[in-house]
Each structure stands twice: as C-alpha cells, then as structure tokens.
N, C-alpha and C positions, 0 to 999 in steps of 0.2 A: 932529563925536564919534561915535565906529561906535554902531553899535547890537550890544544885547547877540545877537541871530540870528549879525550878523557877528562877531561877535568869538568865539563859538562855532563857526561857519563854519573861522572861522582856528586854534582849536586842535586842532580837530579835522585840517583840511588838512595840519599842519605836525607832528601827529601823526604821519597815516600817511605823512609824506615821512620822517619821525624812523626810525619802524618799518621802513619798504622798506629807508634807508639803510647801518641798522642790523645789519638781516636779513642782506643783501648783504654787509656785511663781513665780517659773519661765516660766511658761511655762500662766500665767494671767497677771502679770508685769514686761511685758521685760527691758520696762526702768529700773526699780528698780533693775531688776537681768543686773547687769551688770560693769564693768570689775573688780574692786576692788572686791565683792559680789560673780560675777561667776569667777573670776579664784580663789579667794579661797573654793569654795566651789561644783567645778569643777571635781574632783580629787573624794573627800566624796562622789558626788551623785554616780560615776558610779562605786565602791567600792561597795556602799548601792547595786544599781542595779545588779552585779556581786553575793553578797549574796541574792537578791531577790527569787532564786532556794530553797535556806534553808529555806525564810520564809516560800514559797509555799510547801514546804514537811512538816511541820511542820500543819499548816493549812490543808494541806491534810487529815493528821492525826484526829483531832479533830474537826472537820471545823465548828461546830457549836456553842458550847464555845467556840473555839478560835475567832469566830468572835463575839459572845456577848460581850466578855472581850475586845477585840479591838475594840470596840464601845463601849463600856467603858472610855476604857482609853484614846480613841477623844477624848468625853466629858469631862472629867477629866481636858485635860490637857488644850483644850478652854477652859475653863471656871478658871481654875487655872492662865493662862497667862493674861487672864487681870485684876487679882490682882497687882497695882505698887509694885513694887519690897523692897521700903523702907516698905509697908506693910505687906510683908509675915513673921515678928516676928510675928504677930499678930492673924497671920494664921497659923501657926506653932501650937500656942497657943491655939486652937481652935480643931485642930488635935490634942493634949497631950491629953485635955480634951476628945475627943469623946473618946481615948483610954483607959481614966480613965473610964469613965461612961455614953457607948454609950447609953442607953437608955433615957438620960436624956437628952442628944445633939439632936437626935433624938427630941422628945419632944419639943425641942425651936425652933428647923428646924419647925419641924409642925403646931405649931403657931403662925410662921414670917411667911413662905410661904404662910397663908391661903390667 
C-alpha cells in the first residue's frame, strides 16, 4: 500500500501533467480548444493554476529527483496514451507479468527492442 506522501506526490505530478497538457492544447490548437471543451475545462485549469504554487513547493524541496520522476511519468503517460483503449486489458496483463517476474519481462523487452 502506498503511503499518504506517495499519494500526494502522485496527485501533484498527475495534476501538473494535466495542467501542462491542457495548457498546451489551449495554446497550440485554439480551434480545438473552443466552445464545449473550453467551457468544461476552464474551471479545472483555473483550479490547477491556483494549486501550481503547491506543486512548486514540492519541486523546490527535492528538485532533481522530482524532475526525474516527472519526466518518467510524462514519458509513460505519452506512450500509454498511444495504446487504444480496447487493447488496455492486454497491456495490464503485461504489467501484471512484470510484477510477477521483472527480470524475464525486461529480458523480453531488450530482445524485442534491439
């Protein structure tokens, strides 16, 4: 079971990623980010921006390690988001296998990614 601190850090990192990605969408594709999407995400983004000070406090405490964690989480989120939702169950099976036998899965990954 994860500690309360782990849960807080996870929530902060996830929120920061959401904020960054939504702000990027808003600024990069204004035509997409309009009407209904804009109306539904406006309050959410404003709230995340208010909380960004909390994120910054956490990052200031352990900047190097948290930046590394943030980078890994961002890479993971980007790659997982490319998996079609109907294939997610297969992906969860791979993750379960990883937890059962990490070394075997890492060996398979190295062979496939050569």
